[in-house]
Steps between C-alpha positions, in 0.01 A plus 500: 500500500238232559243772579578669168468175310173426672362838417607473130345149482173630635501788255557267214212275615267792529613662174191384307282671757710821502489529118130422478311527826188340359360149530577283199140431420301602191305767687817709516628436157434865394713626794816335381701420185781257416840604379795262455301232684443720808178651623499871564247731663345716227460800729836512670705418192338788305424766764831528678739491204273752325508725809880492514536561125247785508674671788840471335371634169327796671809588700752458222307686238356769726195514277277618782718816540392655177248713675596850619415465873640216720174469692302480176705221345482310833128530493479375143718202584282412803176543294623269222617241752172501695303474172700196398447352842122536466510241224505251796124549513482272197531206738147571623350429162413159362737509207799542727542118500651507149879495510545785250311736738702380796829576313373852413399568865831381641699695239306822583545435873883469449501837316296659775736366776802618313358845441386546857840387632673765285247754614572427864877513458512822297250716687639850572500439877747385766654154442361352827152596384563340159610176670191506726270527191689220329463275813122575505482412132676170553265418794200570277639274231557225752150538636336479159722206410397312814140524387594218256453260783127586488496396135663166576287449812183575308572229240640238741214551750245413236698207362391148581832462685401809704856625538624167639849531353603158634289330232467784241660424166608854464735475802613141474850594370549752780377241746797287405734763644537467875565871547162593358323228696648640817364849414153348452529314826521825687129567424530691174199330339298528821557872504394539134209262494218450744540136592160489663344530155710225354234240580248693301695457174488189290846337517664254267702216636871546544656505147818315411806697603707422199657818362446394140131408534275724299243717667168320495203652312332636811196687361371754260748785559240761391327441837719475805446746782171529676343804655431368845522787748782337681722499198425853371826692507487881487677674213574170329496551118255269320665197358224395265482163681233592755176307546195575708444168679726242661317235307640641172849384601541142395770274350479393143 
């Protein structure tokens, strides 16, 4: 019973991170939204419910079966799903930073996932083969989702805190939870960030750890990341915050 209570307590403490796995700093404000006083991840809260709803609607209505040949309507379903999924390419354009575009991209991704899931489950082949295709689809979704760490890493690496989550304002609430501090203590930040380059970044002094203290005005947020070769991350969508020189990063 004590183990169960401890697990439940840990889950409650980490609930803010589970609902919105983004630092609570202004650089990530377009990745989250507030509802009933809670922060939610914009992507997860739109994509996955949309995927479930799309799959249920397609299965219950059977709209994709209006074509004469089973293989043909399966092909149409796959084509439409892949086309919707290609809207993810919007993230590689500058205007992706606007929240309205992010909502559109996540909504289209949810429709694509739901459609492809139905396609995998209703193919006119043996059930084990269907399950195998569905598992491969889930693995692909997990792989693309894990690329989000590159987005977070790209912003945090160019920040004046340089991913030092012990003093970062965005992680100060999570730092108050012992469970999360223990996870970090296992070398999570050292795996994500190159600590040898930490000395090259301009650091601020340790900020006050009060949970109600406002985030300080760090700098001009239109210029944040710098294009030093050591911080160039392949396939990272542009954030609109890049600069060319380290000297362009300075506090206000």
